[in-house]
Backbone as a ProteinNet text record, in pm:
[ID]
protein_1_A
[PRIMARY]
MNNRQQLIDKINRQADPADPEAPSPIVSLEDFFEGNDDLASIGCNLAEHPGTDGFYRVLRDVRARPNVQDVLVEIYEVMEGEDEWPFSERVYVLTSAEPDEVRGWLAALDPSEIEEGWASGASPAQPLLQPRMRVLGVWWD
[TERTIARY]
-8888.2	-8804.1	-8698.5	-8650	-8548.9	-8404.2	-8304	-8156.4	-8125.9	-8181.1	-8115.9	-8181.5	-8306.5	-8366.5	-8299.1	-8288.5	-8208	-8080.1	-8012.6	-7890.8	-7899.4	-7995.2	-8022.9	-8049.6	-8123.2	-8179.1	-8056.5	-7966.7	-7838.4	-7754.1	-7729.6	-7667.1	-7722.9	-7838.1	-7943	-7898.2	-7879.2	-7870.2	-7731.7	-7653.1	-7498.6	-7476.2	-7563.5	-7520.7	-7631.5	-7643.7	-7745.2	-7697.7	-7760.4	-7693	-7696.5	-7779.2	-7767.3	-7651.3	-7579.2	-7463.3	-7316	-7286.2	-7165.5	-7031.5	-7035.9	-6934.1	-6940.6	-7030.8	-7058.4	-6975.7	-6903.3	-6809.4	-6902.2	-6830.7	-6919.2	-6946.9	-7078.2	-7105.7	-7015.9	-6996.8	-6936.2	-7022.2	-7025.6	-7103.8	-7021.6	-7090.3	-7013.4	-7015.6	-6946.7	-6917.4	-7071	-7113.7	-7253.8	-7359.8	-7370.7	-7469	-7457.2	-7331.2	-7324	-7319	-7302.8	-7288.4	-7420.1	-7476.2	-7591	-7708	-7732	-7862.6	-7821.7	-7683.1	-7627.1	-7586.6	-7646.7	-7601.5	-7563.4	-7573.3	-7526.1	-7396.5	-7346	-7191.1	-7146.7	-7218.3	-7204.4	-7180.5	-7208.2	-7205.8	-7066.6	-6978	-6839.2	-6740.7	-6629.6	-6525.1	-6581.2	-6686	-6757.4	-6649.8	-6536.3	-6443	-6340.4	-6352	-6255.6	-6284.8	-6179.3	-6187.3	-6243.6	-6208.5	-6251.2	-6313.3	-6438.6	-6492.6	-6539	-6493.1	-6507.5	-6652.2	-6730.9	-6867.8	-6882.6	-7008.8	-7024.9	-6973.6	-7021.2	-6978.4	-6827.7	-6765.2	-6616.1	-6549.2	-6605.7	-6557.6	-6586.4	-6698.7	-6736.5	-6656.5	-6621.4	-6528.1	-6394.3	-6337.4	-6191.3	-6202.9	-6281	-6286.1	-6321.5	-6408.4	-6428.1	-6289.1	-6228.7	-6101.3	-5994	-6006.1	-5904.1	-5941.5	-6058.2	-6123	-6064.3	-6073.2	-6032.9	-5888.9	-5806.8	-5667.5	-5656.8	-5543	-5522.9	-5475.6	-5408.6	-5360.8	-5455.1	-5597.8	-5703.1	-5803.8	-5843.7	-5952.6	-6088.9	-6096.3	-6231.3	-6204	-6305	-6300.1	-6434.1	-6436.5	-6563.8	-6588.1	-6710.7	-6750.3	-6784.2	-6708.3	-6752.1	-6870.8	-6970.2	-7091.5	-7064.6	-7035	-7016.7	-7142.2	-7240	-7368.6	-7475	-7593.9	-7704	-7783.4	-7795.4	-7851.6	-8007.1	-8074.1	-8215.6	-8286.3	-8254.6	-8332.2	-8348.6	-8468.5	-8514.1	-8435.9	-8365.6	-8301.2	-8134.8	-8103.1	-7955.6	-7920.6	-7810.2	-7765.7	-7684.1	-7667.3	-7572.4	-7424	-7359.2	-7224.7	-7113.9	-7010.8	-6868.5	-6754.6	-6674.9	-6539.6	-6422	-6468	-6357.2	-6401.3	-6308.5	-6313.8	-6219.1	-6233	-6114	-6094.7	-5965.8	-5909.6	-5831.3	-5879.6	-5844.3	-5728.6	-5588.5	-5482.4	-5360	-5290.5	-5124.3	-5048.5	-5107.5	-5036.4	-4982.7	-4873.7	-4830.1	-4906	-4913.1	-5010.7	-4963.8	-4843.9	-4815	-4871.7	-4852	-4905.6	-5052.2	-5125.4	-5275.4	-5298.2	-5232.6	-5228	-5215.5	-5126.7	-5106	-5261.7	-5283.7	-5432.9	-5544.2	-5530.7	-5642.3	-5625.4	-5505.2	-5462.1	-5577.5	-5644.5	-5776.5	-5880.3	-5864.8	-5967.1	-5914.7	-5787.5	-5718.9	-5748.6	-5725.4	-5718.4	-5651.8	-5705.8	-5638.5	-5530.7	-5563.5	-5471.9	-5500.6	-5394.4	-5425.5	-5353.2	-5437.7	-5389.3	-5411.6	-5348.8	-5355.4	-5476.2	-5562.9	-5659.3	-5802.2	-5886.3	-6029.7	-6028.9	-6091.1	-6075.4	-6159.3	-6274.8	-6362.4	-6394.8	-6285.2	-6302.1	-6377.4	-6375.6	-6405.4	-6563.1	-6609.8	-6745.5	-6796.7	-6931.3	-6983.7	-6987.4	-6997.8	-6985.2	-6835.5	-6744	-6595.8	-6558.1	-6510.5	-6486.5	-6347.7	-6329.5	-6201.4	-6105.1	-5988.1	-5887.1	-5821.8	-5796.2	-5720.4	-5568.8	-5519.1	-5359.2	-5288.7	-5200.8	-5114	-5211.8	-5321.7	-5401.9	-5413.8	-5428.3	-5447.3	-5534	-5584.9	-5676	-5612.2	-5638.6	-5588.3	-5708.1	-5736.1	-5836.1	-5796.3	-5869.4	-5852.7	-5944.1	-5892.2	-5981.4	-5971.5	-6097.5	-6111	-6152	-6095.2	-6105.1	-6236
-2360.9	-2257.2	-2326.9	-2266.9	-2329.5	-2300.7	-2342.3	-2312.5	-2191.5	-2119.1	-1970	-1888.1	-1915.2	-1810.7	-1836.2	-1981.7	-1992.8	-1931.8	-1916.8	-1856.4	-1709.8	-1634.1	-1507.5	-1466.6	-1561.8	-1536	-1532.7	-1622.5	-1636.3	-1522.1	-1471.6	-1353.9	-1231.3	-1218.8	-1107.9	-1093.6	-1207.5	-1220.3	-1169.2	-1167.5	-1144.2	-975.3	-939.4	-782.3	-718.6	-592.8	-513.8	-485.1	-536	-533.2	-366.7	-282.7	-157.4	-76.1	-150.5	-80.7	-115.1	-6.3	-25.9	-52.4	-6.3	-19.7	-145.8	-243.2	-371.5	-461.3	-564.2	-660.1	-751.7	-801.6	-902.4	-1018.2	-1064.9	-1204	-1314.9	-1405.3	-1531.9	-1647.1	-1765.7	-1864.2	-2008.4	-2114.6	-2251.9	-2284.5	-2361.9	-2433.7	-2484.2	-2559.6	-2616.2	-2507.1	-2393	-2293.7	-2218.3	-2214.7	-2133.4	-2233.2	-2344.6	-2422.6	-2513.7	-2577.2	-2669.7	-2590.9	-2654.1	-2584.9	-2482.5	-2453.5	-2338.9	-2390.3	-2357.1	-2380.5	-2260.2	-2129.8	-2018.6	-1984.3	-2005.1	-1981.6	-1838.7	-1756.7	-1620	-1585.3	-1683.3	-1673.7	-1677.5	-1730.2	-1737.5	-1754.8	-1683.6	-1717.2	-1681.7	-1572.5	-1554.5	-1499.7	-1454.9	-1414.4	-1521.1	-1627.7	-1745.1	-1770.8	-1782.8	-1828.1	-1957.3	-2065	-2194.8	-2214.8	-2206.5	-2213.5	-2353.3	-2404.2	-2540	-2570.9	-2481.5	-2504.6	-2489.4	-2475.7	-2467.1	-2590.4	-2718.6	-2818	-2840.8	-2797.7	-2812.5	-2712.9	-2592.1	-2523.5	-2602	-2648.9	-2697.9	-2810.5	-2886	-3038.7	-2981.8	-2883.2	-2851.8	-2787.8	-2696.9	-2633.5	-2733	-2829.3	-2944.9	-3022.5	-3051.5	-3105.2	-3065.6	-2924.5	-2816.3	-2830.6	-2816.3	-2814.7	-2951.6	-3067.1	-3186.4	-3226.8	-3131.4	-3128.5	-3137.3	-3198.5	-3189.6	-3059.1	-2975.4	-2850.7	-2711.1	-2775	-2667.4	-2687.2	-2581.9	-2561.6	-2564.7	-2463.1	-2467.5	-2378.6	-2392.2	-2299.4	-2219.3	-2082.1	-2001.8	-1934.4	-1896.2	-1824.5	-1683.1	-1578.3	-1440.2	-1392.8	-1338	-1294.8	-1140.6	-1112	-979.6	-924	-977.6	-896.2	-1014.4	-962.8	-1060.1	-1004.5	-1084	-1047.3	-1037.1	-954.8	-930	-1042.8	-1089.5	-1182.4	-1317.5	-1365.3	-1488.6	-1604.6	-1604.8	-1722.2	-1695.6	-1583.2	-1554.4	-1571.2	-1651.5	-1688.5	-1556.3	-1544.4	-1443.9	-1445.9	-1341.6	-1345.2	-1330.4	-1422.3	-1411.6	-1399.1	-1333.9	-1310.1	-1357.3	-1398.7	-1440.7	-1564.9	-1666.1	-1756.3	-1751.4	-1786.3	-1784.7	-1920.2	-1939.2	-2066	-2061.7	-2126.2	-2108.6	-2223.9	-2202.7	-2299.5	-2245.1	-2357.9	-2331.2	-2317.9	-2357.4	-2365.9	-2236	-2219.5	-2090.1	-2058.4	-1924.4	-1891	-1962.1	-1978.8	-2081.2	-2219.5	-2276.3	-2412.7	-2412.7	-2311.5	-2296.5	-2281	-2176.8	-2172.3	-2291.8	-2384.5	-2522.3	-2603.4	-2575.5	-2662.3	-2609.4	-2483.3	-2421.4	-2404.2	-2463.7	-2433.6	-2462.7	-2561.5	-2570.1	-2457.9	-2383.8	-2276.6	-2131.5	-2136.8	-2019	-1888.1	-1886.9	-1759	-1653.3	-1518.7	-1411.8	-1365.4	-1361.1	-1335.9	-1403.4	-1427.9	-1491.4	-1386.3	-1345.4	-1245.4	-1297.7	-1247.1	-1270	-1193.6	-1251.8	-1162.9	-1165	-1093.1	-1074.8	-947.8	-938.9	-838.2	-713.9	-737.8	-631.6	-626.4	-683.7	-667.9	-796.1	-794.6	-918.1	-958	-1043.6	-1108.6	-1156.1	-1133.5	-1194.3	-1349.2	-1399	-1534.5	-1613.5	-1518.2	-1608.4	-1690.1	-1802.6	-1883	-1845.3	-1890.5	-1872.6	-1962.9	-1896.5	-1973.7	-2059.4	-2189.6	-2268	-2263.9	-2294.6	-2273.7	-2283.6	-2206	-2208.9	-2172.7	-2158.1	-2128.1	-1966.9	-1957.1	-1804.3	-1812.9	-1689.8	-1648	-1628.3	-1692.6	-1664.6	-1635.8	-1524.6	-1465.4	-1496.8	-1582	-1619.4	-1550.1	-1468.3	-1368.2	-1406.5	-1392.9	-1402.7	-1267.2	-1210.5	-1081.2	-1110.2
3425.5	3383.5	3314.5	3197.7	3122.7	3155.6	3124	3162.7	3126.2	3019.7	3013.2	3112.6	3127.7	3242.2	3366.9	3405.7	3538.8	3545.1	3437.9	3408.8	3454.8	3381.9	3396.4	3526.6	3599.8	3733	3816.8	3805.6	3874.8	3847.6	3725.8	3710.9	3780.6	3766	3831.8	3984.5	4047.8	4176.6	4235.1	4138.1	4182.1	4152.6	4067.5	4037.6	3974.8	3988.9	3907.1	3771.7	3670.9	3528.4	3483.7	3554.6	3537.8	3570.3	3670.6	3754.2	3683.2	3601.2	3525.5	3626.5	3733.3	3839.4	3916.9	3898.9	3975	3898.2	3978.6	3919.3	3843.3	3736.2	3644.3	3719.4	3696.7	3753	3715.7	3797.9	3747.1	3789.7	3693.8	3699.5	3672.4	3712.2	3686.6	3529.3	3505.3	3365.7	3323.7	3427.9	3413.5	3381	3451.8	3451.1	3306.7	3251.8	3129.7	3035.5	3002.8	2897.9	2889.4	2989	2988	2915.9	2803.5	2717.7	2618.1	2632.9	2545.6	2411.8	2310.6	2169.2	2078.9	2160.6	2085.9	2063.4	1934.3	1932	1940.4	1952.5	1963.2	2124.3	2212.6	2335.2	2411.2	2318.8	2368.7	2258.7	2242.7	2145.7	2006.5	2005.8	1868.8	1746.2	1780.2	1686.4	1642.7	1698.3	1647.3	1509.1	1419.1	1274.4	1285.5	1367.5	1372.3	1514	1527.2	1657.8	1684.9	1804.3	1842.9	1872.6	1864.2	1920.4	2076	2115.2	2263.8	2336.5	2260.7	2312.1	2326.6	2227.9	2238.9	2341	2348.5	2478.8	2604.9	2627.4	2736.4	2761.8	2670.2	2694.4	2737.4	2665.2	2689.9	2839.3	2876.1	3017.4	3098.9	3078.3	3187.4	3209	3106	3111.1	3199.6	3167.9	3251.5	3402.4	3428.5	3583.5	3631.2	3566.7	3604.3	3659.1	3621	3655.8	3799.8	3845	3989.8	4061.4	3968	3995.3	3962.2	3946.8	3914.7	4024.8	4075.3	4188.2	4125.2	4004.8	3944.8	3813.5	3725.8	3612.4	3595.9	3605.8	3612.7	3487.6	3457.8	3344.1	3386.3	3333.7	3372.5	3263.6	3306.5	3210.2	3175	3058.1	3022.9	2978.4	2917.7	2896.9	2882.9	2919.8	2896	2778.6	2687.1	2554.4	2578.6	2488.8	2501.9	2432.5	2316.9	2246.3	2295.7	2297.6	2362.5	2333.9	2210.9	2160	2168	2230.6	2260	2396.9	2413.1	2543.7	2613.7	2735.7	2801.7	2715.9	2699.6	2651.1	2744.4	2706.7	2794.8	2690.3	2735.3	2659.8	2765.1	2878	2955.3	3064.6	3083.5	3180.6	3265.5	3403.7	3489.7	3550.8	3555.9	3586.1	3726.3	3830.2	3964.5	3962.6	3971	3957.5	4013.5	4031.4	4089.5	3961.9	3840	3727.3	3679	3594	3539	3401.9	3363.5	3258.5	3122.1	3111.2	2977.5	2971.1	3087.7	3092.3	3076.9	3128.3	3102.6	2962.7	2897.1	2768.6	2678.7	2715.5	2652.4	2662.7	2786.1	2806.3	2708.7	2688.9	2604.1	2471.5	2434.1	2282.4	2165.8	2204.2	2105.6	2122.3	2205.6	2210.3	2172.1	2153	2095.5	2169.3	2302	2383.8	2328.4	2354.6	2316.5	2416	2536.9	2643.8	2775.2	2856	2990.1	3074.8	3199.3	3265.7	3413.3	3527.1	3648.4	3715.5	3785.7	3851.1	3808.1	3894.6	3844.4	3750.7	3642.3	3551	3605.8	3662.3	3690.1	3851.5	3924.7	4074.1	4136.2	4255.5	4318.8	4299	4266.4	4253.2	4373.1	4427.4	4532.8	4534.5	4414.6	4389.8	4379.5	4400.3	4372.9	4481.6	4493.1	4588.9	4673.1	4804.1	4844.2	4794.7	4767.5	4673	4789.4	4732	4823.3	4823.1	4918.3	4927.3	4787.5	4756.9	4632.2	4493.6	4514.3	4391.5	4364.8	4240.6	4203.5	4086.5	4047.5	3939.8	3817.9	3730.9	3587.8	3506	3442.3	3355.6	3206.7	3152.5	3003.5	2921.9	2825.3	2751	2594.4	2541.7	2386.7	2324.3	2239.9	2180.3	2060.3
[MASK]
+++++++++++++++++++++++++++++++++++++++++++++++++++++++++++++++++++++++++++++++++++++++++++++++++++++++++++++++++++++++++++++++++++++++++++++

């Protein structure tokens, strides 16, 4: 089974894709980026797209910070084409940092907005937050 199919299986275990009321699935950076070379899968409206490898590198660097618990990718849509990767417009940074500090970390990815909380409600895959951590949703239009 290839990386794309493993990712789709993980997504489908979290939510019924036909249920518009279900919270959006969330997956690890590794699940989303390993094997992914589809520039349309994230940040597709950026004037200067850093590539999926660029996104992955920056987000791994953020996750490695001492005041970050994790960085997770929200899946917005599973694309039908065999060569299309599932689409994301949002990642979540679980951190004790302020939104402006997180925006600075992600400057190379030019996020549109950073908001507190899970955008579509609690996902069955969301981890328990460690003390002083909060969820910041980073969105690309």
